[in-house]
C-alpha positions in Angstrom: 44.6 -209.9 -25.0 41.2 -210.3 -23.3 40.0 -213.9 -23.3 36.2 -214.1 -24.1 36.0 -217.6 -25.7 37.7 -220.9 -26.1 39.1 -219.8 -29.3 40.8 -216.7 -27.6 42.2 -219.1 -25.0 43.4 -221.6 -27.4 45.0 -218.9 -29.6 46.9 -217.5 -26.5 48.0 -220.9 -25.3 49.4 -221.7 -28.8 51.1 -218.2 -29.1 52.7 -218.8 -25.7 53.8 -222.3 -26.8 55.6 -220.8 -29.7 57.2 -218.1 -27.8 58.1 -219.9 -24.7 61.6 -219.5 -23.3 62.1 -223.1 -22.5 61.0 -226.5 -23.7 59.3 -227.1 -20.4 57.3 -224.0 -20.6 56.4 -224.8 -24.3 55.3 -228.3 -23.3 53.1 -226.9 -20.5 51.4 -224.5 -22.9 50.8 -227.3 -25.3 49.1 -229.4 -22.6 46.8 -226.5 -21.8 46.1 -226.0 -25.6 45.2 -229.7 -26.0 42.7 -229.4 -23.0 41.2 -226.2 -24.4 40.9 -227.7 -27.9 38.8 -230.7 -26.7 35.3 -230.4 -28.2 36.4 -227.8 -30.7 36.1 -228.5 -34.4 39.2 -229.0 -36.6 38.3 -225.8 -38.4 38.2 -223.9 -35.1 41.5 -225.3 -34.1 43.2 -224.5 -37.5 42.0 -220.9 -37.3 43.4 -220.5 -33.8 46.7 -221.9 -35.1 46.8 -219.4 -37.9 45.8 -216.5 -35.5 48.6 -217.5 -33.1 51.1 -217.6 -36.0 50.0 -214.2 -37.1 50.3 -212.8 -33.6 53.9 -214.0 -33.3 54.8 -212.6 -36.7 53.2 -209.3 -36.0 54.9 -208.9 -32.6 58.3 -209.9 -34.2 57.9 -207.2 -36.9 56.5 -204.4 -34.6 58.4 -205.2 -31.3 59.6 -202.0 -29.7 
């Protein structure tokens, strides 16, 4: 995934938090996500959450 915007960065951070192997890694990703989300609207953040969930579902269904 190429990161071109705050939305891209937040979506990726959220996806990594969801798929992290450990609670420590998930916590670190959440901290980054919170920093990235500062200054974004609630709508932007919610869209990123939905996009991250879609990415995880897609990868789960289409994993090789």
